[in-house]
C-alpha positions as CSV (number, residue, x, y, z in Angstrom):
1,X,104.1,99.7,-44.6
2,X,103.2,96.5,-45.2
3,X,100.1,96.6,-42.4
4,X,98.7,100.1,-44.3
5,X,98.7,98.4,-47.5
6,X,96.7,95.3,-46.1
7,X,94.2,97.7,-44.2
8,X,93.7,99.8,-47.3
9,X,93.0,96.6,-49.3
10,X,90.1,95.4,-46.5
11,X,88.8,98.6,-46.6
12,X,88.4,98.5,-50.9
13,X,87.2,95.3,-50.8
14,X,84.7,95.9,-48.2
15,X,83.7,99.1,-50.2
16,X,83.4,96.8,-53.2
17,X,80.7,94.6,-51.4
18,X,78.8,97.3,-50.3
19,X,78.9,98.9,-53.7
20,X,77.3,95.6,-55.0
21,X,73.9,95.9,-52.9
22,X,71.2,97.7,-54.4
23,X,69.5,99.1,-51.4
24,X,66.7,100.1,-53.3
25,X,65.2,96.7,-53.4
26,X,63.5,94.9,-50.5
27,X,65.8,91.8,-49.8
28,X,64.4,88.4,-50.9
29,X,63.0,86.3,-48.3
30,X,65.3,83.4,-47.1
31,X,63.6,79.7,-47.5
32,X,61.4,79.3,-44.9
33,X,62.7,78.1,-41.6
34,X,62.7,74.7,-40.8
35,X,60.2,73.5,-38.1
36,X,61.3,71.0,-35.4
37,X,58.1,70.0,-33.6
38,X,58.6,67.2,-31.5
39,X,55.9,64.5,-31.8
40,X,54.1,64.0,-28.7
41,X,54.3,60.4,-27.1
42,X,50.7,59.0,-26.5
43,X,48.7,56.5,-24.4
44,X,45.3,55.8,-23.6
45,X,43.5,54.4,-20.6
46,X,41.1,51.7,-20.5
47,X,38.1,54.4,-19.9
48,X,39.0,56.0,-23.2
49,X,41.3,59.0,-21.9
50,X,43.9,59.5,-24.4
51,X,47.2,61.3,-23.2
52,X,49.4,62.9,-25.1
53,X,52.9,64.1,-23.6
54,X,55.6,66.5,-24.9
55,X,58.7,66.7,-23.1
56,X,60.6,70.0,-22.9
57,X,63.3,70.3,-20.0
58,X,63.9,74.0,-21.0
59,X,62.2,75.4,-18.1
60,X,60.9,73.6,-14.8
61,X,57.6,74.1,-15.4
62,X,54.6,71.7,-16.4
63,X,51.2,72.5,-18.3
64,X,48.2,70.2,-18.5
65,X,45.5,70.6,-20.6
66,X,42.3,68.3,-20.8
67,X,39.6,68.9,-23.6
68,X,36.3,67.0,-24.2
69,X,35.7,67.0,-27.6
70,X,32.1,66.2,-27.7
71,X,29.7,67.3,-30.2
72,X,27.6,70.5,-29.7
73,X,25.2,70.3,-26.8
74,X,21.7,71.6,-27.2
75,X,20.5,73.0,-23.7
76,X,16.9,73.9,-24.8
77,X,14.7,75.5,-21.9
78,X,17.6,75.2,-19.3
79,X,20.0,76.9,-21.2
80,X,22.6,78.3,-18.8
81,X,23.2,74.8,-17.4
82,X,26.9,74.1,-19.6
83,X,28.0,77.5,-17.8
84,X,26.9,76.9,-14.0
85,X,28.6,73.2,-14.4
86,X,31.9,75.1,-15.4
87,X,31.8,78.0,-12.6
88,X,30.8,74.7,-10.2
89,X,33.9,72.4,-11.4
90,X,37.2,73.0,-9.4
91,X,35.4,74.3,-6.2
92,X,37.4,71.7,-4.2
93,X,36.5,68.1,-4.5
94,X,34.4,65.7,-2.4
95,X,37.7,65.0,-0.4
96,X,39.3,68.6,-0.1
97,X,37.0,71.6,0.4
98,X,36.8,74.6,-1.7
99,X,38.9,76.8,0.5
100,X,41.4,74.3,1.5
101,X,41.5,73.5,-2.4
102,X,42.3,77.3,-3.6
103,X,44.7,77.5,-0.6
104,X,46.8,74.6,-1.5
105,X,47.0,75.5,-5.4
106,X,48.1,79.3,-4.2
107,X,50.6,77.9,-1.7
108,X,52.1,76.1,-4.6
109,X,52.1,79.1,-6.9
110,X,50.0,76.8,-9.5
111,X,47.1,77.6,-11.4
112,X,44.1,75.1,-12.0
113,X,40.8,76.2,-13.5
114,X,37.8,74.4,-15.0
115,X,35.3,74.7,-18.0
116,X,32.2,72.8,-18.2
117,X,34.0,70.8,-21.0
118,X,37.9,71.3,-20.1
119,X,40.6,71.8,-17.6
120,X,43.9,73.5,-17.0
121,X,46.8,73.3,-14.9
122,X,50.2,74.3,-14.7
123,X,52.9,74.6,-12.0
124,X,56.6,74.0,-11.4
125,X,57.6,70.6,-12.4
126,X,58.3,69.8,-8.6
127,X,54.9,70.4,-7.8
128,X,53.7,68.4,-10.9
129,X,52.4,65.2,-9.1
130,X,50.5,67.1,-6.6
131,X,49.0,69.7,-9.0
132,X,47.9,66.6,-11.3
133,X,46.7,64.6,-8.3
134,X,44.3,67.6,-7.5
135,X,42.9,68.2,-10.9
136,X,41.9,64.8,-11.3
137,X,40.6,64.7,-8.0
138,X,38.5,67.8,-8.8
139,X,37.5,66.6,-12.2
140,X,36.3,63.2,-11.5
141,X,35.0,64.1,-7.8
142,X,33.5,67.6,-7.8
143,X,32.0,68.9,-4.9
144,X,28.7,70.7,-6.1
145,X,27.0,72.0,-3.2
146,X,23.7,73.9,-3.1
147,X,25.0,76.9,-1.6
148,X,27.8,77.6,-4.2
149,X,25.2,76.7,-7.1
150,X,23.0,79.5,-5.7
151,X,26.0,82.0,-5.6
152,X,26.7,81.0,-9.2
153,X,23.2,81.2,-10.4
154,X,22.8,85.0,-9.1
155,X,25.9,85.8,-10.8
156,X,24.9,84.5,-13.9
157,X,21.6,86.5,-13.4
158,X,23.2,89.3,-12.8
159,X,25.7,89.2,-15.8
160,X,22.5,89.0,-18.2
161,X,20.8,91.8,-16.5
162,X,24.2,93.8,-17.4
163,X,23.6,93.0,-20.9
164,X,19.8,93.8,-21.5
165,X,20.6,97.4,-22.9
166,X,24.3,96.3,-24.0
167,X,24.3,96.5,-28.1
168,X,27.2,94.7,-28.7
169,X,25.7,91.5,-26.7
170,X,22.1,92.0,-28.1
171,X,23.6,92.0,-31.6
172,X,26.0,88.8,-31.0
173,X,23.0,87.0,-29.7
174,X,21.0,87.8,-32.8
175,X,23.4,87.3,-35.1
176,X,23.9,83.6,-34.1
177,X,20.3,82.8,-33.3
178,X,19.3,84.2,-37.2
179,X,22.4,82.2,-38.8
180,X,21.7,78.8,-36.7
181,X,18.1,79.0,-35.3
182,X,17.3,78.9,-31.5
183,X,17.0,75.2,-32.1
184,X,20.8,74.5,-32.6
185,X,23.4,74.3,-30.2
186,X,25.1,77.7,-31.7
187,X,22.2,79.8,-32.1
188,X,20.4,79.0,-28.8
189,X,21.3,81.5,-26.0
190,X,20.9,81.9,-22.3
191,X,18.0,83.7,-20.3
192,X,17.2,84.5,-16.9
193,X,14.2,82.3,-17.7
194,X,16.1,79.6,-19.0
195,X,18.6,80.1,-15.9
196,X,15.7,80.0,-13.3
197,X,15.0,76.6,-14.9
198,X,18.1,75.2,-13.8
199,X,18.5,73.4,-10.5
200,X,21.3,71.8,-9.0
201,X,20.4,68.4,-10.2
202,X,20.2,69.5,-13.7
203,X,24.2,70.7,-13.1
204,X,25.0,67.3,-11.6
205,X,23.0,65.4,-14.8
206,X,25.0,67.5,-17.5
207,X,27.9,66.9,-15.3
208,X,27.2,62.8,-15.4
209,X,26.7,62.9,-19.0
210,X,29.0,65.1,-20.5
211,X,32.1,65.2,-18.4
212,X,33.1,61.8,-19.5
213,X,36.2,60.0,-20.9
214,X,35.1,58.8,-24.0
215,X,36.1,62.1,-26.3
216,X,38.6,63.1,-23.7
217,X,42.4,64.1,-24.2
218,X,44.7,65.3,-21.7
219,X,48.0,67.2,-23.3
220,X,51.0,67.1,-20.9
221,X,53.8,69.3,-21.9
222,X,56.9,70.5,-19.9
223,X,59.9,69.4,-17.6
224,X,58.6,65.6,-17.1
225,X,59.4,62.3,-17.7
226,X,57.1,60.1,-20.1
227,X,57.5,56.9,-17.7
228,X,56.4,58.9,-14.6
229,X,53.6,60.8,-16.4
230,X,52.0,57.5,-17.7
231,X,52.4,56.2,-13.9
232,X,51.1,59.2,-12.3
233,X,48.3,59.7,-15.0
234,X,47.0,56.1,-15.0
235,X,46.8,56.3,-10.8
236,X,44.9,59.6,-10.9
237,X,42.5,59.2,-13.5
238,X,41.7,55.1,-14.0
239,X,39.0,56.1,-11.5
240,X,37.2,58.0,-14.0
241,X,34.4,55.8,-15.0
242,X,34.3,54.7,-18.6
243,X,31.2,56.6,-20.3
244,X,30.1,58.0,-23.5
245,X,27.9,61.3,-23.7
246,X,24.4,61.1,-25.3
247,X,24.0,61.2,-29.0
248,X,21.5,63.7,-30.5
249,X,21.1,65.1,-34.0
250,X,19.8,68.7,-34.8
251,X,18.6,70.4,-38.1
252,X,21.5,71.8,-40.7
253,X,21.4,75.5,-40.8
254,X,21.0,77.3,-44.0
255,X,22.4,80.4,-45.6
256,X,19.4,83.2,-46.3
257,X,17.9,82.6,-49.5
258,X,18.8,86.1,-50.5
259,X,20.8,89.2,-49.4
260,X,18.9,91.0,-46.5
261,X,19.2,93.5,-43.7
262,X,17.9,92.1,-40.6
263,X,17.2,95.3,-38.3
264,X,17.0,95.1,-34.1
265,X,15.7,98.3,-32.7
266,X,18.1,99.0,-29.5
267,X,16.5,102.7,-28.3
268,X,19.8,103.2,-26.2
269,X,22.3,102.6,-28.9
270,X,24.6,105.5,-29.4
271,X,26.5,103.3,-32.3
272,X,25.2,100.9,-35.0
273,X,26.7,97.4,-34.4
274,X,26.6,95.7,-38.2
275,X,27.9,92.1,-39.4
276,X,27.5,90.9,-42.8
277,X,27.5,86.9,-42.3
278,X,26.9,83.9,-44.2
279,X,27.6,80.1,-43.3
280,X,30.7,78.3,-44.4
281,X,31.4,74.5,-44.5
282,X,35.2,74.5,-43.5
283,X,37.4,72.2,-41.6
284,X,41.0,72.4,-41.1
285,X,41.7,69.5,-43.1
286,X,40.6,71.1,-46.4
287,X,43.1,71.3,-48.7
288,X,41.7,75.3,-48.9
289,X,41.6,75.9,-45.3
290,X,45.0,77.9,-45.5
291,X,44.2,80.1,-48.4
292,X,40.7,80.6,-47.0
293,X,42.7,82.1,-43.6
294,X,44.9,84.1,-46.2
295,X,42.0,85.6,-47.8
296,X,40.2,86.8,-44.3
297,X,43.4,88.2,-43.3
298,X,44.0,90.4,-46.6
299,X,40.0,91.5,-46.3
300,X,39.9,92.1,-42.7
301,X,42.3,90.7,-40.5
302,X,44.0,93.7,-38.9
303,X,44.9,97.1,-39.0
304,X,46.4,96.7,-42.3
305,X,43.6,94.9,-44.2
306,X,40.9,96.4,-46.5
307,X,38.1,96.9,-44.3
308,X,40.2,98.7,-41.6
309,X,41.7,101.0,-44.5
310,X,38.2,101.7,-46.2
311,X,36.1,102.3,-43.2
312,X,38.3,103.9,-40.7
313,X,41.6,105.4,-42.5
314,X,39.5,106.2,-45.8
315,X,35.8,107.0,-44.6
316,X,36.5,107.7,-40.8
317,X,33.2,105.5,-40.0
318,X,34.5,103.5,-37.1
319,X,37.4,102.8,-34.8
320,X,37.7,99.5,-36.5
321,X,36.5,97.3,-39.1
322,X,37.6,93.5,-39.1
323,X,36.4,90.2,-40.6
324,X,36.8,86.6,-39.4
325,X,36.3,83.1,-40.7
326,X,35.6,79.9,-38.6
327,X,36.0,76.2,-39.2
328,X,34.2,73.4,-37.3
329,X,33.9,69.7,-38.1
330,X,30.7,69.1,-36.1
331,X,28.6,72.1,-38.1
332,X,28.6,74.8,-40.5
333,X,30.7,77.7,-39.1
334,X,30.3,81.5,-39.8
335,X,32.1,84.1,-41.9
336,X,31.6,87.6,-40.9
337,X,32.6,91.2,-41.5
338,X,31.5,93.9,-38.8
339,X,32.0,97.4,-37.6
340,X,30.7,99.4,-34.9
341,X,30.1,103.0,-36.7
342,X,28.2,106.1,-36.0
343,X,24.7,106.1,-36.7
344,X,24.5,108.5,-39.7
345,X,26.9,106.5,-41.7
346,X,25.2,103.1,-40.9
347,X,23.9,102.5,-44.5
348,X,26.8,104.0,-46.0
349,X,28.9,101.3,-43.9
350,X,26.9,98.6,-45.0
351,X,27.7,99.3,-48.6
352,X,31.3,99.5,-48.1
353,X,31.4,96.2,-46.1
354,X,29.6,94.5,-48.9
355,X,32.0,96.2,-51.9
356,X,35.0,94.9,-50.3
357,X,33.7,91.5,-49.9
358,X,32.5,91.3,-53.4
359,X,35.9,93.0,-54.5
360,X,38.2,90.5,-53.2
361,X,35.7,87.4,-54.6
362,X,35.8,89.3,-58.0
363,X,39.6,90.9,-58.2
364,X,42.7,89.1,-57.7
365,X,44.7,90.4,-54.6
366,X,48.1,92.4,-55.4
367,X,51.4,90.7,-54.9
368,X,51.9,93.1,-52.3
369,X,48.7,92.3,-50.1
370,X,50.0,88.4,-50.6
371,X,53.3,88.6,-49.9
372,X,52.8,91.1,-46.5
373,X,50.3,88.4,-45.5
374,X,52.4,85.6,-45.9
375,X,55.2,87.3,-43.9
376,X,52.9,88.0,-40.9
377,X,51.6,84.2,-40.9
378,X,55.2,83.0,-40.9
379,X,56.3,85.6,-38.3
380,X,53.4,84.4,-35.7
381,X,53.8,80.9,-36.2
382,X,57.4,81.0,-35.7
383,X,56.9,83.3,-32.1
384,X,53.8,81.2,-31.3
385,X,56.1,77.9,-31.1
386,X,57.8,79.5,-28.1
387,X,54.5,79.1,-26.0
388,X,53.9,75.5,-24.6
389,X,50.1,76.0,-25.0
390,X,51.0,76.3,-28.7
391,X,52.3,72.7,-28.8
392,X,49.5,71.6,-27.0
393,X,47.0,73.2,-29.2
394,X,48.8,71.6,-32.3
395,X,49.1,68.1,-30.8
396,X,45.4,68.3,-30.1
397,X,44.6,69.2,-33.5
398,X,46.2,66.6,-35.1
399,X,44.3,64.1,-32.8
400,X,40.8,65.8,-33.1
401,X,40.7,67.5,-36.6
402,X,41.8,64.5,-39.0
403,X,45.0,66.2,-39.7
404,X,47.8,64.8,-41.2
405,X,51.1,64.1,-38.6
406,X,53.4,66.8,-40.5
407,X,50.5,69.6,-40.9
408,X,52.5,71.9,-38.8
409,X,56.0,70.6,-39.9
410,X,54.8,71.8,-43.7
411,X,52.8,74.7,-42.5
412,X,54.9,77.3,-43.8
413,X,55.7,75.5,-47.0
414,X,52.1,75.3,-47.9
415,X,51.6,79.0,-46.8
416,X,54.6,80.4,-49.0
417,X,52.9,78.1,-51.7
418,X,49.6,79.9,-51.6
419,X,49.1,81.7,-55.0
420,X,46.7,84.6,-55.9
421,X,44.5,82.3,-57.8
422,X,44.2,80.4,-54.4
423,X,43.1,83.2,-52.5
424,X,40.3,84.5,-55.0
425,X,39.2,80.9,-55.3
426,X,38.9,80.6,-51.6
427,X,37.0,84.0,-51.3
428,X,34.7,83.3,-53.9
429,X,33.9,79.8,-51.8
430,X,33.6,81.2,-48.7
431,X,32.9,85.0,-48.9
432,X,29.1,85.7,-49.9
433,X,27.5,88.9,-51.0
434,X,24.6,87.0,-53.0
435,X,23.0,85.3,-49.5
436,X,24.5,87.4,-47.1
437,X,22.7,88.4,-43.9
438,X,23.4,92.0,-42.5
439,X,22.6,92.2,-39.0
440,X,22.0,95.5,-37.7
441,X,21.5,96.6,-33.9
442,X,21.1,100.2,-33.5
443,X,18.9,103.1,-32.6
444,X,15.7,102.9,-35.4
445,X,14.7,106.2,-34.8
446,X,18.3,107.7,-36.3
447,X,19.1,104.9,-38.7
448,X,16.0,103.1,-39.7
449,X,15.0,106.0,-42.6
450,X,18.4,105.7,-44.5
451,X,18.3,101.5,-44.4
452,X,15.2,101.3,-46.0
453,X,16.9,102.8,-49.2
454,X,20.1,100.5,-48.8
455,X,20.9,99.1,-52.6
456,X,24.2,97.4,-53.7
457,X,24.8,96.1,-57.3
458,X,21.8,98.2,-58.3
459,X,19.5,96.2,-56.3
460,X,17.5,97.3,-52.9
461,X,18.2,95.0,-50.2
462,X,15.3,94.0,-48.5
463,X,15.1,94.6,-44.7
464,X,13.3,92.3,-41.8
465,X,12.5,93.4,-38.4
466,X,13.5,91.4,-35.3
467,X,13.4,91.9,-31.3
468,X,16.5,91.3,-29.1
469,X,15.6,87.7,-29.0
470,X,15.5,87.2,-32.7
471,X,11.8,86.6,-32.9
472,X,10.1,88.5,-35.9
473,X,9.1,91.7,-35.2
474,X,6.7,94.6,-36.8
475,X,8.4,97.9,-38.0
476,X,9.1,100.3,-35.3
477,X,6.7,103.1,-35.0
478,X,8.7,106.3,-33.7
479,X,5.7,108.9,-34.5
480,X,4.5,108.4,-30.9
481,X,1.7,110.5,-29.9
482,X,2.3,113.4,-27.8
483,X,-0.4,115.2,-25.9
484,X,-1.7,118.2,-27.7
485,X,-0.3,121.4,-26.7
486,X,2.8,120.1,-25.3
487,X,5.9,122.0,-25.7
488,X,9.3,122.3,-24.5
489,X,8.4,125.0,-22.4
490,X,5.1,123.8,-20.9
491,X,7.0,120.4,-20.1
492,X,9.7,122.5,-18.2
493,X,6.9,124.8,-16.5
494,X,5.4,121.3,-15.4
495,X,8.4,120.1,-14.0
496,X,9.3,123.2,-11.7
497,X,5.6,122.8,-10.5
498,X,6.2,119.5,-9.4
499,X,9.3,120.0,-8.0
500,X,7.9,123.0,-5.6
501,X,6.6,126.0,-8.0
502,X,8.5,128.4,-10.0
503,X,8.5,131.1,-7.6
504,X,10.2,129.0,-5.0
505,X,12.7,127.6,-8.1
506,X,13.4,131.4,-8.8
507,X,14.3,132.4,-5.3
508,X,17.2,129.6,-5.3
509,X,20.6,131.2,-6.0
510,X,22.9,128.3,-5.2
511,X,22.7,124.9,-4.6
512,X,24.7,122.0,-3.4
513,X,23.6,118.7,-4.0
514,X,26.0,115.2,-2.5
515,X,25.4,111.5,-3.7
516,X,27.1,108.7,-2.5
517,X,27.1,105.0,-3.2
518,X,29.2,101.9,-3.8
519,X,31.1,100.4,-6.8
520,X,33.8,98.0,-7.2
521,X,34.6,97.7,-3.4
522,X,34.9,101.2,-3.1
523,X,32.4,104.3,-1.8
524,X,31.9,106.3,-4.5
525,X,30.8,110.3,-3.8
526,X,29.7,112.9,-6.4
527,X,29.4,116.4,-5.1
528,X,27.7,119.1,-7.1
529,X,27.6,123.2,-6.7
530,X,25.5,125.2,-8.9
531,X,24.9,128.8,-9.4
532,X,23.2,130.6,-12.5
533,X,26.2,130.4,-14.5
534,X,29.1,128.4,-12.5
535,X,29.0,124.9,-12.1
536,X,31.4,122.2,-10.2
537,X,31.1,118.6,-10.1
538,X,33.6,116.5,-8.3
539,X,33.8,112.8,-7.8
540,X,35.5,110.9,-4.7
541,X,36.5,107.6,-4.3
542,X,36.9,106.8,-0.5
543,X,36.9,110.5,0.1
544,X,40.1,111.0,-2.3
545,X,39.2,113.2,-5.3
546,X,39.6,111.3,-8.6
547,X,38.4,114.5,-10.7
548,X,35.7,116.2,-11.9
549,X,34.2,119.1,-14.2
550,X,34.5,122.9,-13.6
551,X,32.1,125.9,-15.3
552,X,33.0,129.5,-14.9
553,X,30.9,131.6,-17.1
554,X,32.3,130.3,-20.8
555,X,35.2,128.5,-19.2
556,X,34.9,124.7,-19.0
557,X,37.5,122.3,-17.8
558,X,38.4,118.8,-16.3
559,X,40.2,118.9,-13.3
560,X,42.4,115.9,-12.5
561,X,44.3,116.6,-9.1
562,X,45.7,120.1,-9.4
563,X,45.8,119.8,-13.1
564,X,43.2,121.9,-15.4
565,X,42.6,120.5,-18.5
566,X,40.2,122.6,-21.1
567,X,37.4,120.9,-22.7
568,X,37.4,120.8,-26.3
569,X,35.5,124.3,-27.9
570,X,32.4,122.5,-29.3
571,X,32.1,120.6,-26.0
572,X,32.2,123.6,-23.9
573,X,29.3,125.4,-26.3
574,X,27.3,122.0,-25.6
575,X,27.6,121.7,-22.1
576,X,27.0,125.6,-21.5
577,X,23.4,124.6,-22.4
578,X,23.0,122.6,-19.3
579,X,24.3,125.5,-17.0
580,X,22.2,127.0,-14.2
581,X,20.4,126.0,-11.0
582,X,18.4,123.8,-13.2
583,X,19.4,122.8,-16.4
584,X,15.8,123.4,-17.4
585,X,16.5,127.1,-16.9
586,X,18.8,126.7,-20.5
587,X,16.7,124.3,-21.9
588,X,13.4,126.4,-21.9
589,X,15.3,129.3,-23.7
590,X,17.3,127.1,-26.2
591,X,15.9,127.3,-29.8
592,X,17.7,123.7,-30.6
593,X,15.4,121.9,-28.0
594,X,12.7,120.0,-29.2
595,X,10.0,117.2,-28.3
596,X,11.3,114.1,-29.4
597,X,8.3,111.9,-28.6
598,X,7.5,109.8,-25.5
599,X,9.2,106.6,-24.2
600,X,8.5,104.4,-21.6
601,X,10.5,104.3,-18.4
602,X,9.8,102.1,-15.5
603,X,6.5,101.2,-16.9
604,X,5.3,104.9,-17.3
605,X,5.2,107.0,-20.2
606,X,7.7,109.9,-20.5
607,X,7.9,112.8,-22.6
608,X,11.5,113.3,-24.5
609,X,13.2,116.6,-24.5
610,X,16.2,116.6,-26.9
611,X,19.0,119.3,-26.9
612,X,21.5,118.3,-29.9
613,X,25.0,119.5,-29.9
614,X,28.1,119.3,-31.9
615,X,30.0,117.0,-29.4
616,X,27.1,116.3,-26.8
617,X,23.7,115.2,-27.2
618,X,21.3,115.4,-24.0
619,X,18.0,114.0,-23.6
620,X,15.7,114.4,-20.6
621,X,12.8,112.5,-19.8
622,X,9.9,113.9,-17.4
623,X,7.0,111.6,-16.6
624,X,3.6,112.4,-18.6
625,X,1.5,111.9,-15.2
626,X,3.6,113.8,-12.7
627,X,6.0,116.1,-14.3
628,X,9.0,114.6,-12.5
629,X,12.4,114.0,-14.3
630,X,12.9,110.6,-14.4
631,X,15.8,110.1,-16.8
632,X,19.0,112.1,-18.0
633,X,20.9,110.7,-20.9
634,X,23.9,111.9,-22.9
635,X,26.1,110.9,-26.0
636,X,29.5,112.2,-26.7
637,X,30.9,111.6,-30.0
638,X,34.8,112.7,-30.4
639,X,37.3,111.4,-32.4
640,X,35.7,108.6,-34.2
641,X,34.5,107.4,-30.5
642,X,31.1,107.4,-29.0
643,X,30.1,107.1,-25.4
644,X,26.8,107.0,-23.7
645,X,25.9,107.9,-20.1
646,X,22.5,107.8,-18.6
647,X,21.0,108.3,-14.9
648,X,17.6,107.3,-14.0
649,X,16.2,109.7,-10.9
650,X,14.0,108.1,-8.3
651,X,12.0,108.6,-5.1
652,X,11.7,112.7,-4.8
653,X,11.9,113.9,-1.3
654,X,11.5,117.4,-0.2
655,X,14.0,119.8,1.0
656,X,13.2,123.4,2.4
657,X,10.1,123.4,0.0
658,X,12.0,122.0,-3.0
659,X,11.7,118.0,-4.4
660,X,15.2,116.5,-5.2
661,X,15.7,112.5,-6.2
662,X,16.8,110.9,-3.4
663,X,18.2,107.9,-5.4
664,X,20.2,108.2,-8.5
665,X,20.8,105.0,-10.7
666,X,24.0,106.0,-13.2
667,X,26.0,104.3,-15.8
668,X,29.4,103.8,-14.9
669,X,31.1,101.8,-17.5
670,X,29.3,98.5,-18.2
671,X,27.9,98.8,-14.6
672,X,25.1,100.7,-13.2
673,X,25.8,102.1,-9.4
674,X,22.9,103.6,-7.6
675,X,23.5,106.5,-5.1
676,X,21.8,108.1,-2.6
677,X,21.2,111.8,-1.8
678,X,23.5,112.6,1.5
679,X,22.8,116.4,1.3
680,X,21.0,119.3,-0.5
681,X,21.8,122.6,0.7
682,X,19.6,125.6,-1.1
683,X,21.3,128.9,-1.2
684,X,24.4,127.7,0.0
685,X,27.5,129.9,0.6
686,X,29.9,129.4,-2.5
687,X,33.2,131.4,-3.3
688,X,35.5,131.5,-6.4
689,X,37.6,128.7,-4.6
690,X,34.7,126.2,-5.2
691,X,35.1,126.7,-8.8
692,X,38.9,126.7,-9.3
């Protein structure tokens, strides 16, 4: 009986305690966790290299970070020399050839990498002495060869060529150039011309000038002993010759005098890249550094921030909108708020971006926003402490940014002490709508008319024009002269005449085309079969089918292995416009098809025919002189995302009296892939199985 009473008493006590908890209220946060960051042990070599060591014996691993804290470097007409230097560093050393170097690193299960102003290595602690020795050898005695230089130069130029029509790359380049000026290290950019100015001697000279120990920091963290580290580093890095980098000055950049839109016309753009930016003088040691970070997080730091909630969740203008604020001890940094948006809402998106920037400066943020943001910073900070790279970065920041020794130990206390007033003060200081530079890279023929009408706070925003390299430009003229009498029908007729004549085309009842090329180390084959109302396009990689698109009358679907995935109804309606032996047979009878001016394709003028659609908008380009089709392009817009594809058609060859392009150069993600005509068969026998 006594046991029953005791059990009942315990149950009643537990019930009483539970009844005292008000579950309608959020639990009050406890005190900020105590941060126990181990101070690094420190020593310095006679050549100026400063070494920080943090012993951490939890795991048998070691990481080594070498950072050269040099001021920004202006490369001028040899922009790209730093990139080439970074890519050549780490290719072995004067004593170890590249292949042997890489094989040994791989055999030890380690990692060694280099930048033009940095190096990194990691390994098991038992291999640390050898990995440190190899890293030092590669850093101090680099193996710069003409053969490797030529390879890296070709790779860099190829990368630049892939960016020629990349709207994001163009936008980023122009944003920096307009913010800083091309005569500033942060505003200059690399081009094919500047890369071709660089020689191996320039790389060697850049290395000699700037890869020096005067401003160098070596941070070693992991399962090591300080005395052993000191002995090893002294042995391996003492041969590094004492030197300081050249000093030079550059003009201080300034903000725009007034808020303005800077427009860059990118005719192939399927979305507009928008960035509202201004310069900020912010350093980590500033008292309002953390309030500025919190303000930016509330404005555009993620999916719960104001920009994202407005432009994506509320308006549906974009897939995401964000902001960022930088800090720099050498020069002004940038605050920016950006979004990639559909062409039709470019002007509205600018207004919304400016509105949110203006609102956070004028109106106090809510308690909830501040509380949630603080909680996020606390969580991220605590989680980051588990990574050795974080400890290395913190130790380095204290050394290089002039921070107090307890900067990170008191980090959470200072985050939690930030007030609504602090956030508003930081917003007013660093986020500007009065001298903001709104950089827009997009398709001017579709967005410019509305951009000219954009106003904010009852004032029209002036519009300036720039080319893809941030040079002043004239307003684009989209009223391209089309020869008198040119119609969709006349262009189609001329095309049919150019490929063999309408009579010959009308005799074709079925067609099979096979193109083949190489991409990503694989053989890509694309096979098409067409009849008047059926279409099948199947792609193969190394002769294995990857998938395709099938059309049987009004039924259109994607095929992935044995699976059939019906296309959305609106997309089906749009794609039906391209069915037929030749797409032009449908285009000629489509009342929506229209002449859309001319455009230069490979140095020759071509007439554009646009075929609009709800999901897929197609554009066809025909050489003005020959009538041959030279390009096909499409833009697909669904669920807030836009995808573009284009194919250039070249070197027409005759097959049974009809000409087909023997070469197609088509977009495959960020790459362009060239395929060649393997087979063209007119009036080929087809069965229902070909379209299943």
